[in-house]
Every structure is written in structure tokens, then in C-alpha cells.
DRENDO-1510 file (C-alpha; in Angstrom, 1 decimal, always signed):
<recs>
REC; n; res; u; v; w
REC; 1; MET; +0.5; +4.5; +9.0 .
REC; 2; THR; +4.0; +3.9; +10.3 .
REC; 3; GLY; +5.6; +3.4; +13.7 .
REC; 4; ALA; +8.9; +2.7; +15.3 .
REC; 5; SER; +10.7; -0.5; +14.5 .
REC; 6; THR; +13.4; -2.4; +16.4 .
REC; 7; SER; +17.0; -3.0; +15.4 .
REC; 8; ASN; +17.8; -5.5; +18.2 .
REC; 9; GLY; +16.7; -8.5; +16.1 .
REC; 10; SER; +16.0; -10.9; +19.0 .
REC; 11; VAL; +12.7; -12.6; +19.1 .
REC; 12; SER; +11.9; -11.1; +22.5 .
REC; 13; ALA; +12.9; -7.6; +21.4 .
REC; 14; VAL; +10.7; -7.8; +18.3 .
REC; 15; ALA; +7.8; -9.3; +20.2 .
REC; 16; SER; +8.0; -6.6; +22.9 .
REC; 17; ALA; +8.1; -3.8; +20.2 .
REC; 18; VAL; +5.2; -5.2; +18.2 .
REC; 19; LEU; +2.7; -6.5; +20.7 .
REC; 20; PRO; +1.3; -3.1; +21.7 .
REC; 21; SER; +0.4; -2.6; +18.0 .
REC; 22; VAL; -1.7; -5.8; +17.7 .
REC; 23; VAL; -5.2; -6.2; +19.0 .
REC; 24; SER; -7.6; -9.0; +19.7 .
REC; 25; ILE; -11.0; -8.7; +18.0 .
REC; 26; THR; -14.4; -10.2; +19.0 .
REC; 27; ALA; -17.2; -10.0; +16.4 .
REC; 28; GLN; -20.8; -10.7; +17.4 .
REC; 29; SER; -23.2; -11.7; +14.7 .
REC; 30; GLY; -26.7; -13.0; +14.6 .
REC; 31; THR; -25.4; -16.6; +14.8 .
REC; 32; GLY; -22.8; -16.2; +17.5 .
REC; 33; SER; -19.3; -14.8; +18.0 .
REC; 34; SER; -16.0; -15.2; +16.3 .
REC; 35; GLY; -12.5; -14.0; +17.0 .
REC; 36; GLY; -9.6; -12.6; +15.2 .
REC; 37; SER; -6.7; -10.1; +15.4 .
REC; 38; GLY; -5.9; -6.7; +14.0 .
REC; 39; VAL; -3.0; -4.3; +13.5 .
REC; 40; ILE; -3.1; -0.7; +14.7 .
REC; 41; LEU; -2.8; +1.9; +11.9 .
REC; 42; SER; -3.2; +5.2; +13.9 .
REC; 43; GLU; -3.0; +6.5; +17.4 .
REC; 44; ASP; -6.7; +7.3; +17.4 .
REC; 45; GLY; -7.8; +3.7; +16.8 .
REC; 46; THR; -7.8; +2.9; +13.1 .
REC; 47; ILE; -7.2; -0.8; +12.8 .
REC; 48; LEU; -6.5; -3.2; +9.9 .
REC; 49; THR; -7.8; -6.7; +9.9 .
REC; 50; ASN; -9.2; -9.4; +7.6 .
REC; 51; ALA; -12.6; -8.9; +6.1 .
REC; 52; HIS; -13.7; -12.4; +7.1 .
REC; 53; VAL; -13.0; -11.6; +10.8 .
REC; 54; VAL; -15.8; -9.0; +10.9 .
REC; 55; GLU; -18.0; -10.2; +8.1 .
REC; 56; GLY; -21.7; -10.1; +9.2 .
REC; 57; ALA; -20.8; -8.6; +12.5 .
REC; 58; ARG; -23.4; -6.6; +14.4 .
REC; 59; GLN; -21.0; -5.6; +17.2 .
REC; 60; VAL; -17.2; -5.5; +17.2 .
REC; 61; ALA; -15.0; -5.1; +20.3 .
REC; 62; VAL; -11.2; -4.8; +20.3 .
REC; 63; LYS; -8.9; -5.6; +23.2 .
REC; 64; PHE; -5.5; -3.9; +23.5 .
REC; 65; SER; -2.2; -5.3; +24.8 .
REC; 66; ASP; -2.6; -3.5; +28.1 .
REC; 67; GLY; -5.9; -5.3; +28.8 .
REC; 68; SER; -8.2; -2.3; +28.0 .
REC; 69; SER; -10.9; -2.7; +25.4 .
REC; 70; ALA; -13.2; -0.6; +23.3 .
REC; 71; GLN; -16.1; -1.0; +20.9 .
REC; 72; ALA; -15.3; -0.5; +17.2 .
REC; 73; THR; -17.2; +0.2; +14.0 .
REC; 74; VAL; -16.4; -1.2; +10.6 .
REC; 75; VAL; -15.1; +1.6; +8.4 .
REC; 76; GLY; -15.2; -0.6; +5.3 .
REC; 77; SER; -14.5; -4.0; +4.0 .
REC; 78; ASP; -13.1; -5.5; +0.8 .
REC; 79; ARG; -13.9; -9.2; +0.7 .
REC; 80; THR; -12.1; -9.7; -2.6 .
REC; 81; ASN; -8.8; -8.8; -1.0 .
REC; 82; ASP; -9.9; -10.0; +2.5 .
REC; 83; ILE; -9.1; -6.6; +4.1 .
REC; 84; ALA; -11.3; -4.6; +6.5 .
REC; 85; VAL; -10.6; -1.4; +8.4 .
REC; 86; LEU; -12.1; -0.8; +11.9 .
REC; 87; LYS; -12.3; +2.4; +14.1 .
REC; 88; ALA; -12.1; +1.9; +17.8 .
REC; 89; GLN; -14.2; +4.3; +19.8 .
REC; 90; GLY; -12.9; +6.7; +22.4 .
REC; 91; VAL; -9.2; +5.8; +22.3 .
REC; 92; SER; -6.0; +7.8; +21.9 .
REC; 93; GLY; -2.3; +7.4; +22.2 .
REC; 94; LEU; -2.2; +4.0; +20.7 .
REC; 95; LYS; +1.0; +2.6; +19.1 .
REC; 96; PRO; +0.7; +2.3; +15.4 .
REC; 97; ALA; +2.6; -0.7; +13.8 .
REC; 98; ALA; +5.8; -0.2; +11.8 .
REC; 99; PHE; +5.1; -1.3; +8.2 .
REC; 100; GLY; +7.8; -2.7; +6.0 .
REC; 101; THR; +7.7; -4.1; +2.5 .
REC; 102; THR; +7.9; -7.5; +0.8 .
REC; 103; LYS; +10.5; -6.2; -1.6 .
REC; 104; GLY; +13.7; -8.1; -0.8 .
REC; 105; LEU; +11.8; -10.7; +1.3 .
REC; 106; ALA; +13.4; -14.1; +0.7 .
REC; 107; VAL; +12.6; -17.8; +1.5 .
REC; 108; GLY; +14.3; -18.7; +4.7 .
REC; 109; ASP; +13.9; -15.2; +6.3 .
REC; 110; GLN; +12.9; -15.4; +10.0 .
REC; 111; VAL; +9.4; -14.1; +10.8 .
REC; 112; LEU; +7.1; -13.8; +13.8 .
REC; 113; ALA; +3.3; -14.2; +13.8 .
REC; 114; ILE; +1.6; -12.1; +16.4 .
REC; 115; GLY; -2.1; -12.3; +17.3 .
REC; 116; SER; -4.8; -14.1; +19.3 .
REC; 117; PRO; -5.1; -17.7; +18.2 .
REC; 118; LEU; -8.0; -19.5; +19.8 .
REC; 119; GLY; -8.7; -16.3; +21.8 .
REC; 120; LEU; -5.3; -16.4; +23.5 .
REC; 121; ASP; -4.4; -12.7; +23.4 .
REC; 122; GLY; -0.9; -11.6; +22.6 .
REC; 123; SER; +0.5; -14.9; +21.4 .
REC; 124; VAL; +3.8; -14.9; +19.5 .
REC; 125; THR; +5.1; -17.7; +17.3 .
REC; 126; SER; +8.3; -17.9; +15.3 .
REC; 127; GLY; +9.2; -19.5; +12.0 .
REC; 128; ILE; +10.6; -18.7; +8.5 .
REC; 129; VAL; +9.2; -17.7; +5.2 .
REC; 130; SER; +8.8; -21.1; +3.5 .
REC; 131; ALA; +7.6; -19.9; +0.1 .
REC; 132; LEU; +6.6; -16.8; -1.8 .
REC; 133; GLY; +4.1; -16.0; -4.5 .
REC; 134; ARG; +1.5; -18.5; -3.5 .
REC; 135; GLU; -2.1; -18.3; -4.8 .
REC; 136; VAL; -4.4; -19.3; -1.9 .
REC; 137; SER; -8.1; -20.0; -2.3 .
REC; 138; GLU; -9.6; -19.0; +1.0 .
REC; 139; GLY; -13.0; -19.7; +2.4 .
REC; 140; SER; -14.1; -19.3; +6.0 .
REC; 141; GLU; -10.9; -20.6; +7.7 .
REC; 142; GLN; -12.2; -20.2; +11.2 .
REC; 143; PRO; -14.4; -23.0; +12.4 .
REC; 144; GLU; -16.6; -20.6; +14.4 .
REC; 145; GLN; -17.5; -18.8; +11.1 .
REC; 146; GLN; -18.8; -21.9; +9.4 .
REC; 147; ALA; -22.4; -23.1; +9.4 .
REC; 148; PRO; -22.6; -26.7; +10.8 .
REC; 149; TRP; -26.4; -26.7; +11.0 .
REC; 150; LEU; -26.6; -26.6; +7.2 .
REC; 151; PRO; -26.6; -29.8; +5.1 .
REC; 152; PRO; -23.2; -30.6; +3.5 .
REC; 153; GLU; -24.3; -29.5; +0.0 .
REC; 154; LEU; -25.3; -26.1; +1.3 .
REC; 155; GLN; -22.2; -25.8; +3.4 .
REC; 156; GLN; -20.2; -26.4; +0.2 .
REC; 157; GLN; -22.2; -23.8; -1.7 .
REC; 158; LEU; -21.7; -21.2; +1.1 .
REC; 159; SER; -18.0; -21.9; +1.1 .
REC; 160; GLN; -17.7; -21.4; -2.6 .
REC; 161; GLN; -19.6; -18.1; -2.4 .
REC; 162; GLU; -17.4; -16.8; +0.3 .
REC; 163; GLN; -14.2; -18.0; -1.3 .
REC; 164; THR; -11.4; -15.4; -1.8 .
REC; 165; VAL; -8.3; -15.9; -3.8 .
REC; 166; ILE; -5.2; -14.3; -2.3 .
REC; 167; GLU; -2.5; -13.7; -4.8 .
REC; 168; ASN; +1.3; -13.6; -4.0 .
REC; 169; ALA; +0.6; -14.8; -0.5 .
REC; 170; ILE; +3.6; -15.3; +1.9 .
REC; 171; GLN; +3.8; -18.9; +3.1 .
REC; 172; THR; +5.3; -19.4; +6.5 .
REC; 173; ASP; +5.8; -22.2; +9.0 .
REC; 174; ALA; +5.3; -19.9; +12.0 .
REC; 175; PRO; +2.3; -21.7; +13.7 .
REC; 176; ILE; -0.9; -19.8; +13.3 .
REC; 177; ASN; -4.4; -21.0; +14.2 .
REC; 178; PRO; -8.0; -19.7; +14.0 .
REC; 179; GLY; -8.0; -16.3; +15.7 .
REC; 180; ASN; -4.6; -15.3; +14.2 .
REC; 181; SER; -6.5; -13.9; +11.2 .
REC; 182; GLY; -5.9; -10.2; +10.7 .
REC; 183; GLY; -2.8; -10.3; +12.9 .
REC; 184; ALA; +0.8; -9.3; +12.1 .
REC; 185; LEU; +3.5; -11.3; +10.3 .
REC; 186; VAL; +6.6; -9.3; +11.1 .
REC; 187; ASN; +10.3; -9.4; +10.1 .
REC; 188; MET; +13.2; -9.3; +12.6 .
REC; 189; SER; +13.3; -5.5; +12.4 .
REC; 190; GLY; +9.8; -5.4; +13.9 .
REC; 191; GLN; +8.1; -4.4; +10.7 .
REC; 192; VAL; +4.8; -5.8; +9.5 .
REC; 193; ILE; +5.4; -7.6; +6.2 .
REC; 194; GLY; +2.1; -9.5; +6.0 .
REC; 195; ILE; -1.4; -9.9; +7.4 .
REC; 196; ASN; -2.0; -13.5; +8.6 .
REC; 197; THR; -5.1; -14.7; +6.8 .
REC; 198; ALA; -5.3; -18.5; +6.3 .
REC; 199; ILE; -4.0; -21.9; +7.3 .
REC; 200; ALA; -3.8; -25.2; +5.6 .
REC; 201; THR; -5.3; -28.1; +7.5 .
REC; 202; SER; -5.0; -31.9; +7.2 .
REC; 203; GLY; -8.1; -34.1; +7.2 .
REC; 204; SER; -10.8; -33.0; +9.6 .
REC; 205; GLY; -8.4; -31.0; +11.8 .
REC; 206; SER; -8.5; -27.2; +12.0 .
REC; 207; GLY; -5.2; -26.5; +13.8 .
REC; 208; SER; -1.8; -25.5; +12.5 .
REC; 209; ILE; +0.2; -28.0; +10.5 .
REC; 210; GLY; +3.0; -25.6; +9.8 .
REC; 211; LEU; +1.5; -24.0; +6.7 .
REC; 212; GLY; +0.2; -20.5; +7.1 .
REC; 213; PHE; -0.4; -17.8; +4.6 .
REC; 214; ALA; -0.3; -14.0; +4.8 .
REC; 215; ILE; -1.4; -11.2; +2.6 .
REC; 216; PRO; +1.6; -9.2; +1.5 .
REC; 217; VAL; +1.7; -5.9; +3.4 .
REC; 218; ASP; +2.1; -3.8; +0.3 .
REC; 219; SER; -1.3; -5.1; -1.0 .
REC; 220; ALA; -2.9; -4.9; +2.5 .
REC; 221; LYS; -1.9; -1.2; +3.0 .
REC; 222; ASP; -3.1; -0.2; -0.5 .
REC; 223; THR; -6.5; -1.8; +0.1 .
REC; 224; ALA; -6.8; -0.3; +3.6 .
REC; 225; ALA; -6.0; +3.2; +2.1 .
REC; 226; GLU; -8.7; +2.7; -0.5 .
REC; 227; ILE; -11.2; +1.7; +2.2 .
REC; 228; ILE; -10.4; +4.8; +4.3 .
REC; 229; ALA; -10.5; +7.1; +1.3 .
REC; 230; ALA; -13.9; +5.7; +0.2 .
REC; 231; ALA; -15.3; +6.2; +3.7 .
REC; 232; SER; -14.1; +9.8; +3.8 .
REC; 233; ALA; -15.4; +10.7; +0.4 .
</recs>
């Protein structure tokens, strides 16, 4: 579950190194489709993403940085920690992401967010770590995963039922939007240090206001390993 990192340190060099290890995800459910991102764990198509990206999905497709695509199955999902593992079918020779650690991560460190916001594959945004150790209550952050046909009181009830609390979240001002969920937050060595999972919004808007949150990579990797082990048991 590791890959090559970059020592150049420029935004373009880091983006070039990491983009092949990030995928776009489309999940089809009985009520429509939703989008997200994922991070490649293995050459044969094991992919880490957010649980809420594929929750309730009947069909999942992943698109790679070279434009190719594949169907994927959900290996397992942990909604409590908002982590899921996918397996892309019939693929090989993929580039696994390089994984770092949050140990030593400091407020002010430069980071990049890489994913598919609003379905725009391979998007890269830059920012800094603006806070550490946040506790984030997360519901369905993507508008396409909400249920607008329900009355407000039932929408609220559904949101409460789906709510997940992310502990020790990394707060960043790198702009992320719906569709970035499950994508990579990386340091300037090209190492994944978080999985982008939620945004703060203002009023009725659903776009970035410069407050994004990521699951620390150490926690995400541990949860993914547990999912894979359980599926193999």
C-alpha cells in the first residue's frame, strides 16, 4: 500500500506524481447517480474511498487518469469511519499512491487536494493545513446524495441517521467541492496524508468556502486494512 513519492516539492511535480494514483468514481443507486474520488492502493485495482461515496450503490465505475475506466465492486465499507474499499475489475499495472503520516504535520504546511470535484476529473487545488484535531459531524455532504423529495422533517431525520463523526480531522483551505470526497490530500513530497471527506458550507450554498476536512491517513489506512482483512477471512 505504498508507492513512489516526489522530492521536487513544486506543485506541478507533486500533481504530476500523484494524479495517476487518484480515480474518479461514479456510483449508481436506485435513486440516481453520485460522484466521488478514490485513491489507488494496489496495482491490481484495490481503491480506497469514502463510505458515503458508494453507500447504497448498485453499480460502481471508476475512471483512471489515462481516461480508461472499469467496473468495480465494493469490498467492504465502514460507515462509522467513512471509509470504503473498492476492487476495480480486469485491471493491472496501476500506480499505487505513496502514503505518508500525519505525525509531524503542522498548521501552515502546504497541501494539495486531488480528485474530481463536480465531476471534473483530475482537478488539483492548493492550500495549507489551517487546523488539526478537528471533530467533524458529517452527514451526506454531496447534494446528489440527499433526498429532496422528502419533507424537511424526514430529511433531517435521515441526515441524523447517516451522520458520522470524524475525529482528529485535518482542516485545510485547499478548495474542495462535492465530488472531491474520497480523494487525496497530499503533502509536498507527494505523499497522501488525508482522505478528503467533508466541506463546510455557508447558508444554502454547497460549494467551497475554504473550509475542508480530511480523514487522517493513519486512521484511513488502518480502517482499509481491517476491511480488506475481513473480506479475505
